[in-house]
C-alpha positions, 0 to 999 in steps of 0.5 A, spaced: 500 500 500 502 506 497 503 512 502 501 519 500 509 521 499 509 515 495 504 518 490 509 524 489 505 529 493 510 534 497 513 533 504 509 539 506 502 537 504 504 530 507 505 533 513 499 536 513 495 530 512 499 526 517 497 531 522 490 530 520 490 523 521 490 521 514 495 516 512 493 511 507 490 513 500 483 511 498 483 507 492 481 512 487 487 517 490 492 512 489 490 511 482 489 518 480 493 522 483 500 520 480 496 522 473 494 528 475 501 530 478 503 528 471 499 533 468 494 528 464 487 530 464 483 525 469 476 522 468 474 520 475 468 515 477 466 514 484 461 515 489 461 521 494 465 519 500 471 515 496 476 521 497 475 525 490 476 532 494 483 530 495 484 526 489 483 533 484 485 538 490 492 536 492 495 535 485 492 542 483 495 545 489 502 541 488 502 543 480 500 551 482 506 551 487 511 548 482 509 553 477 513 558 480 508 564 479 506 568 486 501 573 487 497 572 481 493 577 478 487 572 476 486 565 479 490 560 476 486 554 478 478 553 478 474 548 481 466 548 479 461 544 484 454 544 484 452 546 491 454 552 496 455 546 501 460 542 497 464 548 494 465 551 501 467 544 504 472 543 498 475 550 500 475 548 508 479 541 506 484 544 501 485 550 506 491 547 510 494 544 504 494 550 500 497 554 506 503 549 507 505 551 500 504 558 500 497 558 496 490 561 497 484 558 496 477 562 495 470 559 495 465 564 491 458 561 492 450 564 491 447 566 497 452 570 500 453 578 498 457 578 492 460 585 495 464 580 500 467 576 494 469 582 490 473 584 496 476 577 497 478 577 489 482 584 490 487 579 493 491 574 489 487 567 489 491 561 487 485 556 487 478 558 486 472 554 488 465 556 485 458 554 484 457 556 476 452 561 478 456 566 482 462 565 478 458 567 472 455 573 476 462 575 478 465 575 470 459 579 468 461 584 473 468 584 470 470 582 477 473 575 475 477 573 469 479 565 467 484 567 462 490 565 467 486 558 469 491 552 467 488 547 471 480 546 472 476 540 476 469 539 475 466 535 482 459 532 482 459 533 474 453 528 474 449 532 479 451 539 475 447 535 469 441 533 473 441 540 476 441 543 469 448 547 470 451 544 464 450 549 459 453 554 464 459 550 465 460 549 458 460 557 458 465 558 463 470 552 461 470 556 454 473 562 458 479 558 460 485 557 456 483 551 451 490 547 453 489 547 460 489 541 464 482 538 466 480 533 471 472 531 472 469 527 477 462 524 477 459 518 480 456 516 473 459 517 466 454 517 461 449 522 457 450 529 458 457 528 462 460 524 456 458 530 451 462 535 456 468 530 456 468 529 449 468 537 448 473 539 453 478 533 455 484 531 452 485 524 452 483 523 459 486 517 463 480 514 466 480 511 474 474 508 477 472 506 483 466 502 485 460 505 482 455 508 486 450 502 487 456 498 491 457 504 495 452 501 500 455 495 501 457 497 508 450 499 510 444 495 513 438 497 509 431 496 513 424 497 510 419 499 516 412 498 515 408 502 519 401 503 517 399 510 517 402 517 517 400 518 524 404 512 526 410 514 522 410 521 526 411 517 532 416 513 529 420 519 527 420 522 534 423 516 537 428 515 531 430 523 533 431 521 540 436 516 539 444 517 540 448 519 535 447 523 528 441 522 524 439 525 517 432 525 515 430 526 508 423 529 506 421 530 499 419 537 500 421 544 503 415 545 507 415 537 509 422 539 512 420 545 516 414 542 519 418 535 521 424 539 524 419 543 528 415 537 531 422 534 533 424 541 537 417 541 540 419 534 544 426 537 546 430 534 540 435 539 537 433 538 530 435 543 524 432 544 517 436 544 511 433 546 504 434 550 498 430 556 500 434 557 507 439 563 507 446 561 507 447 563 514 442 558 516 444 552 512 451 553 514 449 553 522 445 547 520 451 543 517 456 546 522 452 544 528 450 537 525 458 536 524 460 538 531 454 534 534 451 539 537 445 538 533 444 531 532 438 531 527 439 534 520 432 534 516 433 535 509 431 535 502 435 532 497 440 538 497 444 534 502 444 527 499 450 529 495 457 532 496 456 533 503 461 529 507 460 529 515 463 524 519 459 519 524 452 519 521 450 513 524 443 513 521 439 515 515 432 515 515 428 516 508 421 519 512 419 520 505 421 515 500 425 518 494 422 518 487 427 514 484 433 509 486 439 514 484 436 518 490 436 513 494 443 511 493 445 518 494 441 519 500 444 513 503 451 514 502 451 520 507 452 514 512 457 508 512 463 513 509 470 512 509 469 504 511 465 505 517 458 502 517 451 505 518 444 504 518 439 506 513 431 505 514 425 507 510 419 508 513 413 505 509 406 507 509 400 502 507 399 506 500 407 506 499 408 499 499 408 497 492 412 504 490 417 502 495 418 495 493 420 497 486 424 503 488 428 498 492 429 493 487 432 498 482 437 500 487 439 493 488 440 493 495 439 487 500 434 489 506 430 486 511 423 488 513 420 489 519 412 490 519 410 493 525 403 496 522 399 491 526 401 494 533 397 498 537 403 503 538 408 501 532 413 506 535 414 503 542 416 496 538 422 493 541 425 490 534 425 498 532 429 500 538 434 494 537 434 495 530 436 503 530 437 505 537 430 508 537 427 511 544 422 515 547 423 523 547 424 526 554 427 533 553 423 539 554 421 543 548 425 547 544 424 553 540 424 554 533 431 555 530 434 562 530 428 564 535 428 565 542 423 562 547 418 568 549 420 570 556 416 567 562 412 572 566 411 572 573 405 570 576 400 576 576 404 580 571 399 584 567 401 585 560 400 592 558 397 593 551 395 599 547 388 599 550 390 598 557 396 603 558 396 606 565 393 613 564 398 619 565 396 626 567 396 630 573 389 631 577 388 638 575 388 635 568 382 631 569 
């Protein structure tokens, strides 16, 4: 087994990885890093959690450092990512290795005041990490230029295709020098992604780890038949009260908000995550979940791809997803980095046929637990044994980002507009 030093990375970078406890490369890192360091275009196929950020990021930083250019007028390296969360996460992962090489990484994403990015771009940037929309906004304002880009990486290219970003991505890539090195990473390489490869990559070397379907082998999958939606609510509250980090997936933004409130009402510190949330709320939810202060994240499929948070021990499909790829990507939030994890799908009576087809397409081995005929499905001992579910016992929590109203002393009388104490002297009466 090779070490990161054996792959050709600089000592300063290897020391940073050692300090972070990262000593053994993942398979895709071991395969692709030497080719990327050699200046070849690389096409990487692998599921999220397979180590792609370091696979493209560390060679990019190394090549930029070795170029001898200092204080560049415009960015020289570019990473395009589909979501704000993923772009921010990439920057955070690469900040320390970049600093060790004397380089600066900057992320520019939507949902943040663009003037902050304009000010940040006034200083030299070696590696820019961007969502396509924000990059285009800055280019349109004449604040960002891609004329000096020597190496570009596209992360989660298939998700960018699914989200309709590829026309914008093509437009951005056309602004980079045509002879630059390009690295493209994706869970799948087909359809629109293949067209992108044909248009912009030069004799790419392909490295594949297991396809996304195989990313679930270290997980236990369970279908829990619960009968009614009313029973489902009680089961969800029990699952939320378990120990450990839990991600719950819902189909709609409204459903996410409503479920988070229900959990907080019984004392479970849960935060919602979806595309209508402001960047501050999204960052707070992810950071709280990552550090364990928020044990439950309730999310739409925005959290199903690219967000890499350690120690997620349970994924709950409260709403089964619409298609099998979404099931696999959602489930991939647990059992990361070789760890094990549990995935449960809650199935009401009317969802049985739909979920059976979904699981068959996903191709996962699973066990079934039918508690639909129980008087109280949520209190099933089998459910507790399978997932660690337990009865909530905390005090109600206020809604996120909002203070609980202050308790007034007994007998205190609130003064409103119609019962203010009248003022004035006796002589005025």
